[in-house]
C-alpha positions in Angstrom: 66.5 86.4 107.0 66.8 85.7 103.2 64.1 84.3 101.2 64.0 80.5 99.8 65.2 80.2 96.4 63.6 77.4 94.9 66.8 76.3 92.9 68.5 75.8 96.3 68.3 72.7 98.9 65.0 73.2 101.0 67.0 71.1 103.9 70.2 73.5 103.8 67.3 76.6 103.8 65.6 75.0 106.9 68.6 74.4 109.0 70.0 78.1 108.2 66.6 79.2 109.2 66.4 77.3 112.4 70.1 78.5 113.4 68.9 82.4 112.9 65.6 82.1 114.4 67.2 80.3 117.7 70.0 83.2 117.7 67.3 85.9 117.9 65.5 84.1 120.4 62.0 83.5 118.8 59.6 80.8 120.7 59.3 77.7 118.5 55.3 78.2 118.4 55.9 81.4 116.2 58.4 79.4 113.9 55.9 78.8 111.2 54.9 82.3 111.2 58.1 83.6 110.6 58.8 81.1 107.9 56.0 81.6 105.7 56.8 84.9 104.5 60.4 83.6 103.5 59.0 81.1 101.2 57.2 81.2 97.6 53.3 81.1 97.3 53.3 77.5 96.4 55.0 76.1 99.6 52.7 78.5 101.6 49.5 76.6 99.8 51.1 73.4 101.0 51.0 74.6 104.7 47.6 76.1 104.1 46.1 72.7 103.1 47.2 71.3 106.5 44.9 71.3 109.6 45.2 74.0 112.2 47.3 72.4 114.7 49.6 70.9 112.4 50.0 73.9 109.9 51.5 75.7 113.0 53.6 73.1 114.3 57.2 73.8 112.8 58.3 70.2 113.4 55.2 69.0 111.3 55.8 71.4 108.6 59.5 70.9 108.2 58.7 67.1 108.0 55.8 68.0 105.4 58.2 70.1 103.6 61.0 67.6 103.1 58.5 65.0 102.0 57.1 67.1 99.6 60.4 67.8 98.2 61.1 63.8 98.2 64.0 64.2 101.0 64.0 60.9 102.7 66.7 59.6 105.0 68.0 57.4 102.1 68.1 60.6 100.0 70.0 62.4 102.7 72.3 59.5 103.0 73.0 59.6 99.1 73.7 63.4 99.4 76.2 62.8 101.8 78.4 60.6 99.4 77.3 62.5 96.1 77.4 66.2 97.2 80.2 68.2 95.6 81.6 71.6 96.7 80.6 74.4 94.5 83.7 76.3 92.8 82.4 79.6 94.5 81.6 78.0 97.9 84.0 77.9 100.7 85.1 74.6 102.4 83.1 75.8 105.6 80.0 76.0 103.5 80.6 72.6 102.2 81.3 71.2 105.8 78.1 73.0 107.0 76.2 71.3 103.8 77.5 67.8 104.6 76.8 68.2 108.4 73.2 69.2 107.7 72.6 66.2 105.1 74.1 64.0 107.9 72.0 65.3 110.8 68.8 65.1 108.5 69.8 61.4 107.6 70.2 60.6 111.6 66.9 62.5 112.4 65.0 60.8 109.9 66.2 57.4 110.7 65.2 58.2 114.3 69.0 57.2 115.3 70.2 58.6 118.5 73.9 59.9 118.6 76.1 60.5 121.7 
């Protein structure tokens, strides 16, 4: 797995991380342990300041990081409408990013999709 580049979008990184970790069949209880070596020290410190049960709960850590990087449901909604395809990126990459923003927006709003 690749390390997180601070100039990139944390939500896209986490989405890719989740796909890869599911693909290699790692139990969710171990996801934080797998995530921490892939992020910079300042992000590790954010997680380290959490109480032990929360620091080991991936869902909590993900929510914490999205809040820390100020990515609220409204921010994801805005990203859907303002995101532009990079010239070097494929249309498939662009579609993946938009889908990720949509999924995070819906999840953050506690909406159910059917």
